[in-house]
Biopython code that builds the backbone (N, CA, C, O; Angstrom):
import numpy as np
from Bio.PDB.StructureBuilder import StructureBuilder

atoms = [
    (1, "UNK", "N", (-36.640, -91.451, 19.942)),
    (1, "UNK", "CA", (-36.049, -90.492, 19.519)),
    (1, "UNK", "C", (-34.743, -90.049, 20.621)),
    (1, "UNK", "O", (-34.972, -90.182, 21.824)),
    (2, "UNK", "N", (-33.755, -89.670, 20.300)),
    (2, "UNK", "CA", (-32.644, -89.893, 21.461)),
    (2, "UNK", "C", (-31.850, -88.383, 21.101)),
    (2, "UNK", "O", (-31.625, -88.125, 19.918)),
    (3, "UNK", "N", (-31.505, -87.559, 22.017)),
    (3, "UNK", "CA", (-31.314, -86.154, 21.848)),
    (3, "UNK", "C", (-29.887, -86.579, 21.887)),
    (3, "UNK", "O", (-29.425, -87.486, 22.579)),
    (4, "UNK", "N", (-29.177, -85.721, 20.959)),
    (4, "UNK", "CA", (-27.610, -85.555, 20.842)),
    (4, "UNK", "C", (-27.155, -84.751, 21.807)),
    (4, "UNK", "O", (-27.827, -84.091, 22.599)),
    (5, "UNK", "N", (-25.766, -84.842, 21.697)),
    (5, "UNK", "CA", (-24.684, -84.431, 22.790)),
    (5, "UNK", "C", (-25.222, -82.858, 23.068)),
    (5, "UNK", "O", (-25.654, -82.500, 24.163)),
    (6, "UNK", "N", (-25.128, -82.042, 21.970)),
    (6, "UNK", "CA", (-25.298, -80.744, 21.835)),
    (6, "UNK", "C", (-26.812, -80.259, 22.525)),
    (6, "UNK", "O", (-26.987, -79.266, 23.231)),
    (7, "UNK", "N", (-27.705, -81.135, 22.157)),
    (7, "UNK", "CA", (-29.052, -80.770, 22.338)),
    (7, "UNK", "C", (-28.944, -81.084, 23.788)),
    (7, "UNK", "O", (-29.001, -80.097, 24.522)),
    (8, "UNK", "N", (-28.817, -82.102, 24.293)),
    (8, "UNK", "CA", (-28.605, -82.033, 25.934)),
    (8, "UNK", "C", (-27.844, -81.227, 26.604)),
    (8, "UNK", "O", (-28.255, -80.856, 27.703)),
    (9, "UNK", "N", (-26.658, -80.792, 26.160)),
    (9, "UNK", "CA", (-26.223, -79.663, 26.768)),
    (9, "UNK", "C", (-27.017, -78.290, 26.612)),
    (9, "UNK", "O", (-27.056, -77.572, 27.612)),
    (10, "UNK", "N", (-27.502, -77.961, 25.727)),
    (10, "UNK", "CA", (-28.527, -76.578, 25.784)),
    (10, "UNK", "C", (-29.551, -77.140, 26.950)),
    (10, "UNK", "O", (-29.735, -76.441, 27.946)),
    (11, "UNK", "N", (-30.067, -78.129, 26.844)),
    (11, "UNK", "CA", (-31.273, -78.292, 27.709)),
    (11, "UNK", "C", (-30.968, -78.470, 29.159)),
    (11, "UNK", "O", (-31.782, -78.117, 30.012)),
    (12, "UNK", "N", (-29.816, -79.009, 29.466)),
    (12, "UNK", "CA", (-29.366, -78.918, 30.781)),
    (12, "UNK", "C", (-28.886, -77.372, 31.303)),
    (12, "UNK", "O", (-28.941, -77.027, 32.484)),
    (13, "UNK", "N", (-28.448, -76.590, 30.296)),
    (13, "UNK", "CA", (-28.271, -75.221, 30.561)),
    (13, "UNK", "C", (-29.518, -74.418, 31.012)),
    (13, "UNK", "O", (-29.420, -73.527, 31.856)),
    (14, "UNK", "N", (-30.801, -74.786, 30.377)),
    (14, "UNK", "CA", (-32.125, -74.289, 30.552)),
    (14, "UNK", "C", (-32.646, -74.849, 31.863)),
    (14, "UNK", "O", (-33.407, -74.220, 32.598)),
    (15, "UNK", "N", (-32.099, -76.318, 32.164)),
    (15, "UNK", "CA", (-32.939, -76.710, 33.482)),
    (15, "UNK", "C", (-32.171, -76.561, 34.499)),
    (15, "UNK", "O", (-32.469, -77.019, 35.602)),
    (16, "UNK", "N", (-31.081, -75.902, 34.264)),
    (16, "UNK", "CA", (-30.289, -75.591, 35.893)),
    (16, "UNK", "C", (-31.010, -74.440, 36.489)),
    (16, "UNK", "O", (-30.850, -74.264, 37.697)),
    (17, "UNK", "N", (-31.709, -73.703, 35.890)),
    (17, "UNK", "CA", (-32.635, -72.752, 36.650)),
    (17, "UNK", "C", (-34.212, -73.136, 36.919)),
    (17, "UNK", "O", (-35.062, -72.418, 37.446)),
    (18, "UNK", "N", (-34.356, -74.406, 36.435)),
    (18, "UNK", "CA", (-35.951, -74.746, 36.764)),
    (18, "UNK", "C", (-35.839, -75.442, 38.065)),
    (18, "UNK", "O", (-34.765, -75.955, 38.379)),
    (19, "UNK", "N", (-36.978, -75.503, 38.923)),
    (19, "UNK", "CA", (-37.470, -76.166, 40.058)),
    (19, "UNK", "C", (-38.312, -77.278, 39.893)),
    (19, "UNK", "O", (-39.173, -77.360, 39.016)),
    (20, "UNK", "N", (-38.033, -78.230, 40.834)),
    (20, "UNK", "CA", (-38.827, -79.240, 40.441)),
    (20, "UNK", "C", (-40.161, -79.492, 40.418)),
    (20, "UNK", "O", (-40.719, -79.232, 41.484)),
    (21, "UNK", "N", (-40.728, -79.836, 39.709)),
    (21, "UNK", "CA", (-42.454, -79.461, 39.550)),
    (21, "UNK", "C", (-43.119, -80.784, 40.061)),
    (21, "UNK", "O", (-44.344, -80.766, 40.185)),
    (22, "UNK", "N", (-42.352, -82.068, 40.408)),
    (22, "UNK", "CA", (-43.207, -83.056, 40.570)),
    (22, "UNK", "C", (-41.826, -83.505, 41.745)),
    (22, "UNK", "O", (-40.606, -83.490, 41.579)),
    (23, "UNK", "N", (-42.679, -83.885, 42.940)),
    (23, "UNK", "CA", (-41.774, -84.759, 43.811)),
    (23, "UNK", "C", (-42.410, -86.252, 43.990)),
    (23, "UNK", "O", (-43.623, -86.443, 44.079)),
    (24, "UNK", "N", (-41.487, -87.219, 44.028)),
    (24, "UNK", "CA", (-41.768, -88.426, 44.270)),
    (24, "UNK", "C", (-41.270, -88.785, 45.390)),
    (24, "UNK", "O", (-40.077, -88.631, 45.651)),
    (25, "UNK", "N", (-42.152, -89.329, 46.224)),
    (25, "UNK", "CA", (-41.332, -89.886, 47.861)),
    (25, "UNK", "C", (-41.631, -91.473, 47.643)),
    (25, "UNK", "O", (-41.800, -92.129, 46.615)),
    (26, "UNK", "N", (-41.626, -91.911, 49.357)),
    (26, "UNK", "CA", (-41.832, -93.155, 49.434)),
    (26, "UNK", "C", (-42.721, -93.813, 48.810)),
    (26, "UNK", "O", (-42.433, -94.879, 48.265)),
    (27, "UNK", "N", (-44.195, -93.199, 48.773)),
    (27, "UNK", "CA", (-45.281, -94.156, 47.869)),
    (27, "UNK", "C", (-45.104, -94.300, 46.581)),
    (27, "UNK", "O", (-46.093, -94.696, 45.963)),
    (28, "UNK", "N", (-43.607, -93.988, 45.648)),
    (28, "UNK", "CA", (-43.683, -94.156, 44.607)),
    (28, "UNK", "C", (-44.720, -93.523, 43.606)),
    (28, "UNK", "O", (-45.466, -92.633, 44.014)),
    (29, "UNK", "N", (-44.790, -94.016, 42.150)),
    (29, "UNK", "CA", (-45.750, -93.467, 41.449)),
    (29, "UNK", "C", (-47.034, -94.028, 41.420)),
    (29, "UNK", "O", (-47.335, -95.167, 41.061)),
    (30, "UNK", "N", (-47.860, -93.016, 41.881)),
    (30, "UNK", "CA", (-49.555, -93.280, 41.792)),
    (30, "UNK", "C", (-49.846, -92.538, 40.588)),
    (30, "UNK", "O", (-49.129, -91.749, 39.973)),
    (31, "UNK", "N", (-51.362, -93.043, 40.296)),
    (31, "UNK", "CA", (-51.812, -92.459, 39.349)),
    (31, "UNK", "C", (-51.877, -90.927, 39.206)),
    (31, "UNK", "O", (-51.816, -90.419, 38.087)),
    (32, "UNK", "N", (-52.011, -90.109, 40.432)),
    (32, "UNK", "CA", (-51.886, -88.963, 40.550)),
    (32, "UNK", "C", (-50.778, -87.917, 39.961)),
    (32, "UNK", "O", (-50.732, -86.872, 39.311)),
    (33, "UNK", "N", (-49.786, -88.999, 40.698)),
    (33, "UNK", "CA", (-48.271, -88.363, 40.371)),
    (33, "UNK", "C", (-47.952, -88.682, 38.744)),
    (33, "UNK", "O", (-47.081, -87.961, 38.256)),
    (34, "UNK", "N", (-48.494, -89.571, 37.955)),
    (34, "UNK", "CA", (-48.298, -89.907, 36.734)),
    (34, "UNK", "C", (-49.058, -88.826, 35.897)),
    (34, "UNK", "O", (-48.479, -88.183, 35.021)),
    (35, "UNK", "N", (-50.541, -88.629, 36.239)),
    (35, "UNK", "CA", (-51.106, -87.779, 35.572)),
    (35, "UNK", "C", (-50.518, -86.161, 35.847)),
    (35, "UNK", "O", (-50.701, -85.292, 34.994)),
    (36, "UNK", "N", (-49.974, -85.948, 36.819)),
    (36, "UNK", "CA", (-49.206, -84.782, 37.031)),
    (36, "UNK", "C", (-47.777, -84.481, 35.901)),
    (36, "UNK", "O", (-47.496, -83.477, 35.247)),
    (37, "UNK", "N", (-47.108, -85.757, 36.019)),
    (37, "UNK", "CA", (-46.037, -85.766, 35.108)),
    (37, "UNK", "C", (-46.611, -85.592, 33.531)),
    (37, "UNK", "O", (-46.046, -84.739, 32.846)),
    (38, "UNK", "N", (-47.584, -86.279, 32.998)),
    (38, "UNK", "CA", (-48.132, -86.137, 31.829)),
    (38, "UNK", "C", (-48.414, -84.725, 31.492)),
    (38, "UNK", "O", (-48.096, -84.241, 30.406)),
    (39, "UNK", "N", (-49.163, -83.901, 32.668)),
    (39, "UNK", "CA", (-49.398, -82.728, 32.207)),
    (39, "UNK", "C", (-48.098, -81.630, 32.259)),
    (39, "UNK", "O", (-48.047, -80.689, 31.466)),
    (40, "UNK", "N", (-47.191, -81.838, 33.158)),
    (40, "UNK", "CA", (-46.245, -81.114, 33.357)),
    (40, "UNK", "C", (-45.155, -81.580, 32.124)),
    (40, "UNK", "O", (-44.254, -80.743, 32.073)),
    (41, "UNK", "N", (-45.017, -82.381, 31.381)),
    (41, "UNK", "CA", (-44.403, -82.482, 30.250)),
    (41, "UNK", "C", (-44.993, -82.217, 29.075)),
    (41, "UNK", "O", (-44.247, -82.249, 28.096)),
    (42, "UNK", "N", (-46.435, -81.895, 28.849)),
    (42, "UNK", "CA", (-47.214, -81.473, 27.873)),
    (42, "UNK", "C", (-47.229, -80.104, 27.747)),
    (42, "UNK", "O", (-47.515, -79.492, 26.718)),
    (43, "UNK", "N", (-46.818, -79.479, 29.147)),
    (43, "UNK", "CA", (-47.254, -78.189, 28.855)),
    (43, "UNK", "C", (-45.802, -77.479, 29.154)),
    (43, "UNK", "O", (-45.725, -76.270, 28.934)),
    (44, "UNK", "N", (-44.932, -78.007, 29.525)),
    (44, "UNK", "CA", (-43.345, -77.528, 29.727)),
    (44, "UNK", "C", (-42.560, -78.118, 28.797)),
    (44, "UNK", "O", (-41.931, -77.281, 28.149)),
    (45, "UNK", "N", (-42.329, -79.380, 28.446)),
    (45, "UNK", "CA", (-41.496, -80.307, 27.543)),
    (45, "UNK", "C", (-40.215, -80.437, 28.509)),
    (45, "UNK", "O", (-39.620, -81.500, 28.332)),
    (46, "UNK", "N", (-39.713, -79.689, 29.386)),
    (46, "UNK", "CA", (-38.625, -79.732, 30.100)),
    (46, "UNK", "C", (-39.043, -79.476, 31.367)),
    (46, "UNK", "O", (-39.439, -78.380, 31.764)),
    (47, "UNK", "N", (-38.942, -80.691, 32.148)),
    (47, "UNK", "CA", (-39.180, -80.410, 33.557)),
    (47, "UNK", "C", (-37.985, -81.276, 34.639)),
    (47, "UNK", "O", (-37.246, -82.154, 34.195)),
    (48, "UNK", "N", (-37.980, -80.927, 35.782)),
    (48, "UNK", "CA", (-37.300, -81.361, 36.693)),
    (48, "UNK", "C", (-38.450, -82.238, 37.884)),
    (48, "UNK", "O", (-39.489, -81.764, 38.344)),
    (49, "UNK", "N", (-37.999, -83.304, 38.103)),
    (49, "UNK", "CA", (-38.496, -84.202, 38.950)),
    (49, "UNK", "C", (-37.346, -84.457, 39.951)),
    (49, "UNK", "O", (-36.161, -84.722, 39.751)),
    (50, "UNK", "N", (-38.221, -84.259, 41.352)),
    (50, "UNK", "CA", (-37.187, -84.794, 42.504)),
    (50, "UNK", "C", (-37.800, -86.014, 43.059)),
    (50, "UNK", "O", (-38.955, -85.855, 43.454)),
    (51, "UNK", "N", (-37.257, -87.290, 43.193)),
    (51, "UNK", "CA", (-37.304, -88.412, 43.680)),
    (51, "UNK", "C", (-36.637, -88.374, 44.867)),
    (51, "UNK", "O", (-35.438, -88.640, 44.946)),
    (52, "UNK", "N", (-37.467, -87.996, 46.006)),
    (52, "UNK", "CA", (-37.014, -88.119, 47.450)),
    (52, "UNK", "C", (-36.788, -89.586, 48.111)),
    (52, "UNK", "O", (-37.347, -89.827, 49.181)),
    (53, "UNK", "N", (-36.193, -90.308, 47.653)),
    (53, "UNK", "CA", (-36.061, -91.528, 47.875)),
    (53, "UNK", "C", (-34.798, -91.919, 48.362)),
    (53, "UNK", "O", (-33.939, -91.923, 47.480)),
    (54, "UNK", "N", (-34.303, -92.340, 49.786)),
    (54, "UNK", "CA", (-32.942, -92.452, 49.956)),
    (54, "UNK", "C", (-32.249, -93.487, 49.346)),
    (54, "UNK", "O", (-31.069, -93.228, 49.113)),
    (55, "UNK", "N", (-32.795, -94.998, 48.901)),
    (55, "UNK", "CA", (-31.837, -95.907, 48.120)),
    (55, "UNK", "C", (-31.725, -95.401, 46.912)),
    (55, "UNK", "O", (-32.735, -94.899, 46.419)),
    (56, "UNK", "N", (-30.611, -95.411, 46.236)),
    (56, "UNK", "CA", (-30.106, -94.926, 45.163)),
    (56, "UNK", "C", (-30.523, -96.068, 44.225)),
    (56, "UNK", "O", (-30.745, -95.755, 43.055)),
    (57, "UNK", "N", (-30.629, -97.073, 44.509)),
    (57, "UNK", "CA", (-30.930, -98.192, 43.469)),
    (57, "UNK", "C", (-32.697, -98.304, 43.097)),
    (57, "UNK", "O", (-33.208, -98.780, 42.084)),
    (58, "UNK", "N", (-33.310, -97.751, 44.178)),
    (58, "UNK", "CA", (-34.756, -97.595, 44.126)),
    (58, "UNK", "C", (-35.185, -96.229, 43.274)),
    (58, "UNK", "O", (-36.077, -96.162, 42.428)),
    (59, "UNK", "N", (-34.253, -95.093, 43.756)),
    (59, "UNK", "CA", (-34.254, -93.957, 42.576)),
    (59, "UNK", "C", (-34.200, -94.312, 41.334)),
    (59, "UNK", "O", (-35.002, -93.956, 40.470)),
    (60, "UNK", "N", (-33.046, -95.189, 41.143)),
    (60, "UNK", "CA", (-32.981, -95.226, 39.518)),
    (60, "UNK", "C", (-34.288, -96.182, 39.092)),
    (60, "UNK", "O", (-34.805, -95.965, 37.996)),
    (61, "UNK", "N", (-34.787, -97.159, 39.888)),
    (61, "UNK", "CA", (-35.883, -97.728, 39.157)),
    (61, "UNK", "C", (-36.960, -97.133, 39.143)),
    (61, "UNK", "O", (-37.787, -97.518, 38.316)),
    (62, "UNK", "N", (-37.315, -95.999, 40.049)),
    (62, "UNK", "CA", (-38.486, -94.865, 39.745)),
    (62, "UNK", "C", (-38.054, -94.256, 38.947)),
    (62, "UNK", "O", (-39.033, -94.010, 38.243)),
    (63, "UNK", "N", (-36.881, -93.605, 38.331)),
    (63, "UNK", "CA", (-36.682, -93.062, 37.126)),
    (63, "UNK", "C", (-36.676, -93.628, 35.964)),
    (63, "UNK", "O", (-36.651, -92.962, 34.929)),
    (64, "UNK", "N", (-36.700, -95.028, 35.983)),
    (64, "UNK", "CA", (-36.706, -95.727, 34.748)),
    (64, "UNK", "C", (-38.223, -96.302, 34.482)),
    (64, "UNK", "O", (-38.544, -96.775, 33.392)),
    (65, "UNK", "N", (-38.989, -96.222, 35.437)),
    (65, "UNK", "CA", (-40.268, -96.333, 35.507)),
    (65, "UNK", "C", (-41.105, -95.041, 34.969)),
    (65, "UNK", "O", (-42.231, -94.966, 34.478)),
    (66, "UNK", "N", (-40.245, -94.182, 35.214)),
    (66, "UNK", "CA", (-41.066, -92.828, 34.979)),
    (66, "UNK", "C", (-41.101, -92.743, 33.200)),
    (66, "UNK", "O", (-41.993, -92.371, 32.437)),
    (67, "UNK", "N", (-39.722, -93.259, 32.951)),
    (67, "UNK", "CA", (-39.253, -93.016, 31.317)),
    (67, "UNK", "C", (-40.322, -94.160, 30.819)),
    (67, "UNK", "O", (-41.127, -93.757, 29.978)),
    (68, "UNK", "N", (-40.426, -95.371, 31.175)),
    (68, "UNK", "CA", (-41.450, -95.957, 30.654)),
    (68, "UNK", "C", (-42.734, -95.628, 30.481)),
    (68, "UNK", "O", (-43.320, -95.822, 29.416)),
    (69, "UNK", "N", (-43.277, -95.104, 31.517)),
    (69, "UNK", "CA", (-44.392, -94.717, 31.763)),
    (69, "UNK", "C", (-45.090, -93.589, 30.612)),
    (69, "UNK", "O", (-46.022, -93.713, 29.818)),
    (70, "UNK", "N", (-44.196, -92.487, 30.923)),
    (70, "UNK", "CA", (-44.510, -91.102, 29.935)),
    (70, "UNK", "C", (-43.887, -91.074, 28.477)),
    (70, "UNK", "O", (-44.311, -90.344, 27.581)),
    (71, "UNK", "N", (-42.778, -92.002, 28.342)),
    (71, "UNK", "CA", (-42.121, -92.024, 26.928)),
    (71, "UNK", "C", (-40.906, -90.815, 26.915)),
    (71, "UNK", "O", (-40.332, -90.531, 25.864)),
    (72, "UNK", "N", (-40.611, -90.191, 28.111)),
    (72, "UNK", "CA", (-39.956, -88.936, 28.189)),
    (72, "UNK", "C", (-38.515, -89.263, 27.977)),
    (72, "UNK", "O", (-38.337, -90.442, 27.669)),
    (73, "UNK", "N", (-37.632, -88.660, 28.046)),
    (73, "UNK", "CA", (-36.005, -88.893, 27.814)),
    (73, "UNK", "C", (-35.410, -88.246, 29.095)),
    (73, "UNK", "O", (-35.765, -87.120, 29.445)),
    (74, "UNK", "N", (-34.418, -89.039, 29.851)),
    (74, "UNK", "CA", (-33.492, -88.244, 30.593)),
    (74, "UNK", "C", (-32.524, -87.444, 29.950)),
    (74, "UNK", "O", (-31.855, -87.867, 29.007)),
    (75, "UNK", "N", (-32.420, -86.341, 30.401)),
    (75, "UNK", "CA", (-31.491, -85.318, 30.023)),
    (75, "UNK", "C", (-30.143, -85.345, 30.895)),
    (75, "UNK", "O", (-28.995, -85.382, 30.453)),
    (76, "UNK", "N", (-30.598, -85.315, 32.394)),
    (76, "UNK", "CA", (-29.610, -85.338, 33.258)),
    (76, "UNK", "C", (-30.366, -85.571, 34.619)),
    (76, "UNK", "O", (-31.443, -85.204, 35.090)),
    (77, "UNK", "N", (-29.073, -86.522, 35.128)),
    (77, "UNK", "CA", (-29.589, -87.184, 36.471)),
    (77, "UNK", "C", (-28.605, -86.320, 37.553)),
    (77, "UNK", "O", (-27.470, -86.074, 37.145)),
    (78, "UNK", "N", (-28.934, -85.900, 38.760)),
    (78, "UNK", "CA", (-27.686, -85.628, 39.386)),
    (78, "UNK", "C", (-28.489, -85.560, 40.911)),
    (78, "UNK", "O", (-29.443, -84.876, 41.282)),
    (79, "UNK", "N", (-27.738, -86.489, 41.547)),
    (79, "UNK", "CA", (-28.473, -87.040, 43.098)),
    (79, "UNK", "C", (-29.795, -87.362, 42.991)),
    (79, "UNK", "O", (-30.086, -88.354, 42.323)),
    (80, "UNK", "N", (-30.919, -86.522, 43.677)),
    (80, "UNK", "CA", (-32.240, -87.166, 43.815)),
    (80, "UNK", "C", (-32.960, -86.125, 42.343)),
    (80, "UNK", "O", (-34.167, -86.253, 42.137)),
    (81, "UNK", "N", (-32.338, -85.394, 41.645)),
    (81, "UNK", "CA", (-33.184, -84.657, 40.851)),
    (81, "UNK", "C", (-32.797, -85.262, 39.570)),
    (81, "UNK", "O", (-31.656, -85.607, 39.262)),
    (82, "UNK", "N", (-34.164, -85.383, 38.648)),
    (82, "UNK", "CA", (-33.853, -85.881, 37.433)),
    (82, "UNK", "C", (-34.547, -84.998, 36.419)),
    (82, "UNK", "O", (-35.723, -84.665, 36.565)),
    (83, "UNK", "N", (-33.665, -84.551, 35.188)),
    (83, "UNK", "CA", (-34.362, -83.467, 34.124)),
    (83, "UNK", "C", (-34.911, -84.306, 33.112)),
    (83, "UNK", "O", (-34.227, -85.106, 32.473)),
    (84, "UNK", "N", (-36.021, -84.152, 32.972)),
    (84, "UNK", "CA", (-36.765, -84.931, 31.755)),
    (84, "UNK", "C", (-37.242, -84.061, 30.627)),
    (84, "UNK", "O", (-37.655, -82.920, 30.837)),
    (85, "UNK", "N", (-37.175, -84.693, 29.223)),
    (85, "UNK", "CA", (-37.538, -83.844, 28.121)),
    (85, "UNK", "C", (-38.657, -84.866, 27.301)),
    (85, "UNK", "O", (-38.460, -86.056, 27.053)),
    (86, "UNK", "N", (-39.776, -84.141, 26.982)),
    (86, "UNK", "CA", (-40.539, -84.785, 26.319)),
    (86, "UNK", "C", (-40.957, -83.784, 25.077)),
    (86, "UNK", "O", (-41.441, -82.716, 25.455)),
    (87, "UNK", "N", (-40.858, -83.945, 23.830)),
    (87, "UNK", "CA", (-41.346, -82.907, 23.005)),
    (87, "UNK", "C", (-42.981, -83.015, 22.657)),
    (87, "UNK", "O", (-43.516, -84.052, 22.265)),
    (88, "UNK", "N", (-43.561, -81.940, 22.844)),
    (88, "UNK", "CA", (-45.001, -81.554, 22.744)),
    (88, "UNK", "C", (-45.614, -81.560, 21.294)),
    (88, "UNK", "O", (-44.929, -80.982, 20.450)),
    (89, "UNK", "N", (-46.816, -82.132, 20.866)),
    (89, "UNK", "CA", (-47.162, -82.379, 19.861)),
    (89, "UNK", "C", (-47.339, -81.022, 19.392)),
    (89, "UNK", "O", (-46.987, -80.672, 18.265)),
    (90, "UNK", "N", (-47.939, -80.168, 20.332)),
    (90, "UNK", "CA", (-48.306, -78.783, 20.011)),
    (90, "UNK", "C", (-47.877, -77.835, 20.860)),
    (90, "UNK", "O", (-48.741, -77.161, 21.421)),
    (91, "UNK", "N", (-46.257, -77.535, 21.179)),
    (91, "UNK", "CA", (-45.974, -76.696, 22.198)),
    (91, "UNK", "C", (-46.470, -75.428, 22.281)),
    (91, "UNK", "O", (-46.547, -74.728, 21.271)),
    (92, "UNK", "N", (-46.837, -75.020, 23.424)),
    (92, "UNK", "CA", (-47.327, -73.651, 23.922)),
    (92, "UNK", "C", (-46.470, -72.795, 24.126)),
    (92, "UNK", "O", (-45.800, -73.127, 25.104)),
    (93, "UNK", "N", (-46.075, -71.645, 23.603)),
    (93, "UNK", "CA", (-44.946, -70.808, 23.844)),
    (93, "UNK", "C", (-45.069, -69.989, 24.798)),
    (93, "UNK", "O", (-44.111, -69.250, 25.025)),
    (94, "UNK", "N", (-46.079, -69.904, 25.490)),
    (94, "UNK", "CA", (-46.273, -69.455, 26.671)),
    (94, "UNK", "C", (-45.989, -70.202, 27.727)),
    (94, "UNK", "O", (-45.716, -69.530, 28.721)),
    (95, "UNK", "N", (-45.952, -71.406, 27.877)),
    (95, "UNK", "CA", (-45.755, -72.476, 28.902)),
    (95, "UNK", "C", (-44.423, -73.110, 28.906)),
    (95, "UNK", "O", (-43.821, -73.404, 29.939)),
    (96, "UNK", "N", (-43.864, -73.365, 27.370)),
    (96, "UNK", "CA", (-42.673, -74.469, 27.533)),
    (96, "UNK", "C", (-41.535, -73.699, 27.970)),
    (96, "UNK", "O", (-41.301, -72.510, 27.750)),
    (97, "UNK", "N", (-40.869, -74.532, 28.612)),
    (97, "UNK", "CA", (-39.462, -74.028, 29.192)),
    (97, "UNK", "C", (-38.399, -73.869, 28.124)),
    (97, "UNK", "O", (-37.386, -73.257, 28.464)),
    (98, "UNK", "N", (-38.467, -74.278, 27.020)),
    (98, "UNK", "CA", (-37.424, -74.303, 26.144)),
    (98, "UNK", "C", (-37.392, -72.856, 25.547)),
    (98, "UNK", "O", (-38.300, -72.499, 24.797)),
    (99, "UNK", "N", (-36.350, -72.012, 25.871)),
    (99, "UNK", "CA", (-36.234, -70.802, 25.256)),
    (99, "UNK", "C", (-35.908, -70.654, 23.701)),
    (99, "UNK", "O", (-35.894, -69.558, 23.142)),
    (100, "UNK", "N", (-35.702, -71.615, 23.191)),
    (100, "UNK", "CA", (-35.094, -71.798, 21.767)),
    (100, "UNK", "C", (-35.492, -73.261, 21.437)),
    (100, "UNK", "O", (-35.546, -74.118, 22.319)),
    (101, "UNK", "N", (-35.746, -73.494, 20.238)),
    (101, "UNK", "CA", (-35.854, -74.620, 19.775)),
    (101, "UNK", "C", (-34.887, -75.179, 18.961)),
    (101, "UNK", "O", (-34.480, -74.455, 18.053)),
    (102, "UNK", "N", (-34.373, -76.394, 19.070)),
    (102, "UNK", "CA", (-33.256, -77.065, 18.463)),
    (102, "UNK", "C", (-33.643, -78.199, 17.475)),
    (102, "UNK", "O", (-34.046, -79.270, 17.929)),
    (103, "UNK", "N", (-33.538, -78.008, 16.208)),
    (103, "UNK", "CA", (-33.932, -78.965, 15.357)),
    (103, "UNK", "C", (-32.873, -79.869, 15.188)),
    (103, "UNK", "O", (-33.004, -80.841, 14.444)),
]
sb = StructureBuilder()
sb.init_structure("model")
sb.init_model(0)
sb.init_chain("A")
sb.init_seg("    ")
for serial, (resi, resn, name, xyz) in enumerate(atoms, 1):
    if name == "N":
        sb.init_residue(resn, " ", resi, " ")
    sb.init_atom(name, np.array(xyz, "f"), 0.0, 1.0, " ", f" {name:<3s}", serial, name[0])
structure = sb.get_structure()
């Protein structure tokens, strides 16, 4: 599933006001971090993740590992913050960060 350009634009607009829900530091991706990523993606569908690692290449590798582990899609990457999207099987309208659904 690949998001089209218009959908990414809409999601970036929504993501602008979001705060990071998961912060990944020097210890990388642990089981606890993965559990929290899965929970946040399931509940909110669109989340921000801060990768607090100085080395740019390591940050890129961590972002790719997140994608591989969660099957989420990167909507936007700015500095140390990554905006991720993963469609929920049963979105909860009270928890989702998507104000409107794009078909």
